[in-house]
N, C-alpha and C positions, 0 to 999 in steps of 0.2 A: 316186425317192420310193420310201419303202419300202410293203410288204404293210399294215403295220399301222397306216401311217397313212391308207392307202385305206380301211382296214376302218372305222376311227374317223371319218372323214369321211361314209361313207355309211351308218355306223350313228348317225352324230347326224342326218343327214338323213333316214332313217327316223322316227326319233323325231319331229322337228319335222313331218316331212309326217302323220303320225297325228294329232299335236296339231292340226294347222290341219285336216284333215278334220272331226276331231269339232267343231269350232267354225264351221266354213264351209261344211258339205254339209248337206244334209237327212239325219234320222236313218234315214229310209226306205230309203237307200243301203245302209245299213249291217247289215242285218236279217238279210242271208244271204248268202253270197259271190254275187259275181256279177262280168262282166267288166268292167262300169265302174267297180267298186269297185279291183278289181285293177289296172286300166290307170292310175285316179287315184293311187294307192299306188305303182305302179311309175314312173311318169312323175316323181311329186313326189320320190323318191329318187333317181332319176338326175340329175333337173335340179339339184336340192339337195346331192347329194354330190359333182358336178362343179363347183358352183358356190364350196361349202367348200373343195375342193382348191385351185382358183383362187385365192381368196383368201388361205388360209392354207399350203396344201401347200408352196411355194417358199419359207416364212419364212426358213430356213436353205438356201442354195444348196448343191449337193454341191462337194466339192473333186475337183479333176482326175481323182483315180483312183477318183471315185465314192462315196467315204465324205463322211461328214458332217464339217466340219472341227473339228478339235479345239481346245482353248483351249490357248495359250501362256502360259507362266509368263514372269516377268521376267526370267530370263537365256535366253529362248529355247528352252527345253525343251518338246517337246511330252509332254502326258501319255503318250501310246503310245510313247514313245521306250523302246528296252528299255535294262535296267540295265547300265552298263559295269562290266567284269570288274576285280573289284578296288575298286571305288567302295563306299564307306562309307554305310550308310542306319541311321536311328533308327526303333526301334520304337514306334509310335505307342500301342499298346494291347496287353496281353497279346496275344502271337501263339505260334499254333499251329504247330508245326516239324513238315512231314509227310514221311513217305518218297517220296511223289510228288506230283504237282499233283492238287488237287481236296478237297472237304469228304470224299469219301468215303474218303480214303487213309487208312492207318493214321497216328496222331499219335506223333512220337517222343518230344516233349516241349513245355513251355511256357516260350517266351523272354519275360522279364519287360519290361513297359513300361519304356520309356527306353533299352534296351540298345541296342549297335550289332553290325550284322548286315554283311559282307561279302559283295556280289553276285559270283556265279560267271560271271554272263554269259547262262547258260541259261535260257530261259522256255517255257513252254506257256501262252499267253494271259496273261491276268491273275498265273499263278503263276510266281514267281520261283525259281530255286536260289540259297542263299544258305548262309555259315558264320557260324556264331556261336560265341562261346567263353562257356559257362555253367559256372560252379564252377570255372576251371580246364580243362575237357574241351572240345576242339575239335569240334562237332557241323556236319554238313553236312544240309541237307534243302530243305524247299520250302516257301514261304511266299506268300500271297495279297500283290501289290504294294500292296494297299489300305490296309494296315497299316504299311505303310513310308514313311518321309519321308527325303529327304536329310539327310544328317549336318548340312547348314548351312542348312536350313529352321527356320524360328522358329516355326511353328504347327502 
């Protein structure tokens, strides 16, 4: 269970506790901070957060390696599988080819939508090193894999 999931559950529980306190307790309790008010809010948040985690926290059971399960496409290839060296990919939309992985890296050129690129097999997270032939010139650079589709993929 991730920290973000836990924070969301206890944040929602805090909001629900404050709403319930506003409706169900005497307004005199809330005129100035006191131990009773802090105790009610703390206990409500703790119990509510634990209940929300018990109900919704395990909606996606973790995979054996501890990560959330990933979608598997029809061909049985997971979305996280690295590119195969020499595999051809189609550019989904205009693609920035960069000197290194990351949006802060210098842009070499823009590969037009629909162009084909070839993966070298090297990756840095979601960034893949690819080769493209633009106007007859072979260029190698880094591209976000989010903008690439397998050459045989129709969508």
